[in-house]
N, C-alpha and C positions, 0 to 999 in steps of 0.2 A: 504494500500500500504506500502511496505517496500523497500526502495531504498538501493542499495549497499553502504556500509560505506567506509571510507577513505582508508581501506585496499585494495580496488579494484581499478583498473585503471579507468581513466576517460571514456574510451571506454565503460566499463560496465555501468557506470552511464548514458552515452548517449543512450545506448541500452535500459535501463530502461525507459528513457523519451520517446524514440521512441515507446515502447510498450504501455506506457500510452497514447500517442497521438493516436495510433491505436485504443485503447479501447474507447477513447473519441469519435472518429469518428463512432464507432460501436453503441454507446449509442443512445437510442431513444431520439430525440430532443423534444418530446412532454412533457417531464418532465424536471425539473430543474437538472442541473449537479452539483454534490457535490463530491469533491475529498478530502479525508482525509488520512493522513499517516505519517509515519516516513520517511522523505526525506533525512535524514543525510546530511543536508545542513544548513548553517547559512546565512540567508538573511540580518541580521543585522538591525540596526535601521536607521530611517530617510532616507528611499529610495524613497521618493516622487519625488525628483528632478532627481535622476538617472534613476528610473524606474516608471515614472508616469502611474498610472492605474494598475500596477502589484502588488504594495505593498504600505503599509502606513508608517507612522512615527514611529510606536510602536513595532518594532521588538526588538531583544535583541542582544547587542554586535556589533561586526564588521562582515561584510559580508566576506565569504570565497569563494574559487574558485567554489565549488559546489553550493553555494548560488547564485553566478553570473549565473551559468548554469540554476538553477531553475528560477531565475528572468527572464532570457531571454526566457525560455520556456513559462512562464506565459504571458509575453508581446506578444510573437508571437501567442499564442493561446487564447488571450483575456480572461485570467483568472486573478483574484485578490486573493491575500493571505489574507484571512479575519482576521486571528488572529494578523495581523500587523496594523489593522485599528483603534483599540480602545486602549486607555491607561489603562493598568492594572498594578497592583503592580508587581515588578520583580518576586516575588515568584509564581505568576500566569502565567508568561510567560515562565518560565523554564520548559523544557520537558525532560531534561537529566542532570544528575549529575554524576560526576566522582566517582569511588569507594572511593576515599579519601575525597570526599566532597568539594574539592577546586575549581573545574571547573564546571560551570553551563552554559548550552546552551539551545537554542530554536531550535529544529530540526524537530519537528512535526508541520504540518501545515494543515489548512483547506482552500480549494480553491473553488471558485465559478466562473461562467461566469461573466465577467465584467458588462455585460448588466443587470444582476440581482442585482447589488449593488444599495442600496438605500441611 
């Protein structure tokens, strides 16, 4: 999956999430659901209190608006962002680096159904 970046309006991002929700509904439920992609969103760290069940403590940096949208999507659709559940070195959490190397973000995520979390 590749989500619209910050150069696109929020409506485009919402449309992307709507398409994803539609594809999830079409998926065969006899198999485990695994969603991976570049979501161009920062869910940030320590989201356990704000979004219980949707994300863990080990994101990177501060949540942004698109991150809030993604967290809400996960909460509504009973998904959990797996790569925020485990403590890794920052270098392992970074999925995007600016061309000049000064900005590092985590914008790629792996999500599963919350009921599959162990």
